[in-house]
C-alpha positions in Angstrom: 0.2 0.0 0.0 1.6 3.4 -1.2 2.2 5.9 1.5 0.7 9.5 1.0 2.2 12.6 1.9 -0.4 13.8 4.1 0.1 10.5 6.4 3.8 11.1 6.2 3.3 14.8 7.1 1.3 13.8 10.1 3.3 10.9 11.4 6.4 13.7 11.6 4.6 16.2 13.3 2.9 14.3 16.0 6.5 12.9 17.0 8.5 16.3 16.9 8.3 20.0 16.7 8.6 20.8 13.0 9.5 24.6 12.0 9.9 23.5 8.1 8.9 20.5 6.1 9.2 19.6 2.8 7.7 16.5 1.4 8.7 15.3 -2.2 7.1 12.3 -3.9 9.8 11.5 -6.2 7.9 8.7 -7.7 5.5 10.4 -9.8 2.6 10.0 -7.6 2.6 6.4 -6.6 4.2 6.6 -3.1 7.0 4.7 -3.1 10.0 7.2 -3.4 10.0 10.4 -0.8 12.6 12.8 0.1 12.0 15.3 2.9 13.9 18.3 4.2 12.9 18.3 7.7 13.9 21.6 10.1 13.2 21.1 14.0 14.8 22.3 17.2 14.7 18.5 18.3 18.0 18.1 16.2 20.0 20.7 18.2 23.1 19.0 19.4 22.7 15.9 17.4 24.9 14.9 14.5 23.7 14.3 11.3 23.7 10.4 11.6 21.8 10.9 15.0 19.3 12.8 13.3 18.5 10.3 10.2 18.3 7.5 12.9 15.7 9.3 14.9 13.6 10.1 11.8 14.2 6.3 10.5 13.0 5.2 13.9 9.8 7.4 13.9 9.0 6.9 10.2 10.1 3.0 10.3 6.7 1.7 9.7 6.0 3.9 6.7 9.7 3.5 5.1 9.2 -0.2 5.3 6.4 0.3 2.6 8.6 2.6 0.4 11.1 1.6 -2.1 13.5 4.7 -1.4 13.6 7.4 1.3 15.8 10.4 1.4 16.4 12.8 4.1 17.8 16.2 4.9 17.7 17.4 8.6 18.7 20.8 9.7 18.5 22.9 13.0 16.7 26.2 12.6 19.9 28.1 12.5 21.3 25.8 10.1 18.3 26.1 7.7 18.1 29.9 8.1 22.0 30.1 7.3 21.6 27.6 3.9 18.6 30.0 3.0 20.5 32.8 3.5 23.6 31.3 1.3 21.1 30.5 -1.5 19.8 33.8 -1.7 23.2 35.6 -1.9 
């Protein structure tokens, strides 16, 4: 059964405080391949690996139903810095 973006968004927002979230279905709508950009204060002080493990654990049921899943995780300060670089 394919995962839809709304279910994915709800699962994420239920588990951690979200400052910014982008969910992209990269499978042309069939729900088998998602990429997310997730910004949360919950990532403060955590390594990238720890952040990814945290997200993988909270979405383990959904990820098990997908063909592919990729994520980029940032703290609010990191994301603001990234946005500033992109706009300059």
